[in-house]
N, C-alpha and C positions, 0 to 999 in steps of 0.2 A: 504494499500500500503506500510506504514511504517513498519507494522507488518511482511508483506511478505518480504520485503527487510531484515529485521533483521534475520527472519528464513533461509533466503537464505544465508545469510553471515555466521551463525552458522554451517549450513549443509556443506558449502563449506570447512569451518575449520576443521570440523570433518573429511570430505572426504580426505583432504590433511594432516590429523594426526597433524595439528598445535594445539595441545591440550592447550599449554601455551597460545596463542593468544585468543582461544575461552574462555579459563576460565577468561582471563583479559577482554574481550569484555562483557562476560555475568555479570562479577562481577561489571563493572563500569556502564552499562547499566539498568540493572535491579532494583537496589535501586534508580535511578534517577527517573525511571518511576513510582515507587511505591510512592516515596515522591511527584512527581507531581499530582499523582492520589489523595493522601491524602489531599494535599492544595486544589484542586478542591472541594473536598468533604466539607472543612472547610472554604470555602470563605465567610464568613459572615461579619466580619469587618476586617480593616487592622492590628488591634492588634491581632486578632486570627491567622492571616496569619503569622504574625512575630513569635508569640509564636510557631506556628506550625513549623515554618522553624527553628528555635533554637533547637526544640527536634527531628526533623526529620532528619535534615543533619548530626549531629553526629550519628545517629542511622543508617543512609545510609552508612557512612564511615565504621563503624564497620561492618554492614552487607557486603560491598563489599570485605572487608578482609577476612570474614569468608567464602563467597562464592569462592573467589580465592583460598584459602587454600583447601576448599572441592573439587573444581574441579581438581586440580592438583593432590590431594591425590587420587581421584578416577582414574586418569590416571597413578598413579604410580610415580609421578614426586615429588622430594623434594621441599618444600616451603621456600624460604629465603627472600623474599621481599615483604611480605604481608603488612608490614608498608608504603612502597612506594605507594602500591594500594590504601591503606586508604587514604593517602594524596592526591593522584591524584584524588580520589572521592570527597574529600572536595573541592579541587579546581575547579573541573567541577561543582559541586552543586553551588557554589558561582558564577560561570561564567554563567551557564545555568537557575539558579532559583532566586539567591539572587539579581543579577544585573537587570534581567528583572522585578522583583517584585518592586524593588525600582523605576525603570523607570516609571512603571504603576503607582506607588502612586503619582510620582511627576506629572504625565500628569494628574491624577484624580484630583489632588489638584489644579493644573492651570485652568482646566476645571470648577472647582467649584468657584474658584475666578473670572473667566470670568463670569459664571452665575450670581455671586453676583453682579459683575459691571454692566452686562446687566440690572438686575432688579433695581438697584440704578439708572441708567440713565433712564430706564422708568419711574420711580418714580419722578425723577427730570423733565422728560419731561411732565408729567401730572401737576405737580406743576408749571411749567412755563406755559402751557396752562391755568391753573387756573388763574394765575397772569396777563398773557397778555389779556385774553378774557374780563373780567369784566372791566379792567381799559381802555381798547380801547373803549369799547362799552359805558362806563359812558361817556368818553370825547366825543364821536360822537354823542350820544343823547343829550349830554348838548349843543352842537353846533347847533344841528338840533332844539331844543327848541328855541334859540335864533333866528335862521334864520327863524323859523316860523312866529315871530312877526314882523321881519324886513325885510325879503327877502323870502316870501313864495315860490317863484319858485326855488330858491337856496336849500331851505329845501327840496322839492321834490327831487331836484337832488342828493342831499347827501343821502336821503333815498334810492334811487334807487342804488346808488353804495354800500350803507351798505348792501343791500339785495343780490347785486351780490357778494360782498366780503364774506358774510356768506354761499352763495351757494356755493361757491368755497372752504372755509375755513373748514367748519363743517365736510365734508366727509372725507377729508385728515387728519384732526387732530385726527380722530379715527381710522384710518387705518395704517399699518405699513411701507407703502411705497407710495411715490408720484412720479412726474416727475418734470422735470425742466420747461417744458411748463406750468403745472399748478401751480408751484412755482412763477414763473413770472406773471402768471395771477392774481394770489392772490396779489403779490405785487403791480401790476399795480391798483387793485381795492383799495387797502391801499392808495396808493400813490394819487389816484384820491380823496379820502376823504380828504388827508392833502391837497390837492391843494384847495379845497374848504375852508377848515379852514384857510390857510395862504394867499390865494388869489394870488396876483402877486408876492409875495415873493419866490414862489416855482414853479421851472420849472423841469420837469420829462422827462427822456430819457431812454427807454428800447429797447434794441437790442438782441433778442435771436435768435440765428442761427437756421435753420429750422432742420439741422441734429442733434440739440442738445435737441429739445422740448421733445422728447420721452425718454431721459436719465432718468432711475429710481434712486431715492434717498430717504432718510427718509423725512417725513414731517418736517416742520419747521426748515430747515436748512438755508433757503435765508432770511425769514422773520425778525429774529434778526438782521441781518446785515443791512436791510433796516430800521428797526425801530432805530437802533443805528446812522444811517446816519441823520435821522429826529430829533432824540432828542438831539444829540451833534452837528449836523452841521446846522439844520434850526431854531429851537427853540431859542438858545442864539444869533443868528446872526441877525442883524436888516436890512442888505440888501438882495437882491435876491440871491437866492441859487439854484443851479442845482444839481439833484441826479440822476446820471446815473446807469443803470443796463446793464452789457454786459456780453453774454454767449457764448463762443467760444470753438470748440473742437481744441486741439494741439496736434496730434500725438496720444499719449496713455493715455492722461488725458483730462479732461473737466475742464475749467477756468471760473468761475464766480466771476465778479467784481463789487462792489457797491462802487461808488466814490461820493464824493461831494466837493463842493467849499465853504463850510460854515464856521462856527466858528473854526473849527479844535479841537483837543484834548486839548490844553492849557496845564494846569498843571496835567491833569488826567493821570492816567497810561493806556496806549494803550490796549484795549481789556480786561479790568478787570471786565466788567460787567457780570451779571449773565447768560444772554442769550447767550453772546459770549462763555463763560467758558462752557456752557452746550453743545453747538456746538463742541467745540474742544473735549470734554470728548466723545462725541458720534462718532466723527470721528476717535478717536483712538480706540475705543471699536469695530466699524464696519469695519475699513479699516487697523488699524496698522499705520505704518508710511507711506503707500502709499497715504495718503489724508493729507491735511493741511489746516490752516486757518492763513493767514499772514495779518496783520494790519500794514500800513506804512503811511507817509506823503511823496507825490511826490515832486519832485523838483519844480512843478509848484503851490504848496501849497494846492493840493487836498487830502483829506484824502482818501484812499483807502482800503477796506477790500476784498481780493482775496480768493476765495475758490477753491482749487484744489482738483479734485476727480479722481480716477483711472476708466479708461474705460475697462470693461472686454474683455479678448482677444476672 
């Protein structure tokens, strides 16, 4: 279609005897087309493209001037502004070839950096999984061993919850996506195990809205928040602690809040742990600025970790 339009424009110019216009049109267009075709043939590396551009653009400008002179001479017209045509060809080449090539290189570089970031985050996630699973299993099995000797019925209950936890956790940990419902179920099994471990010191409240349970999100987004609440809120606190999980949809976003009224953060830097840092990095890589993780201490003294996720339109 483009070739047909170009041919029609040239024929119309010839029919109207606008020879100067036809010569200028062909002189500007033909070298650009030849330069673009040559660049397509050498698109092996960015260096080759830029070297080809440095060679072909000046050659195209000279060719444009020569074509313009030849076209007007063929029509019996004196040529006085061939230098202007060469300059115009150079400007057109910069706008139509150099600028798009630079933008394409920047886009390719940004894509490459994003791919490296995704690969690094995937590696961090595997490392996080490798860190969480043995540590958690070791503590749970150690507690089970103690309960077998002193409270066999509680030991059986702990093993049942451990089996349920692993049945929920293992498939999601190896898959790219999970759901809020499965993440809440996984957190519930984990907290049930912690309730056996801490006894009356730990109370758990989980409230996951029905319309939020099927919301898709990457695995291990909720668990680091829950483990953080247990580690920093329950373990150091001598009295009873309540850990609550609330999942609500608000307009165009999903809000997941994990709160506890335990020991609080004390002198620690809020949200400086490896698990929370990994969550933040994955949120940035997957959602950009549309998602966030905010940690705070509420006016009532509760420590809160709120995860905000965008809901697709």
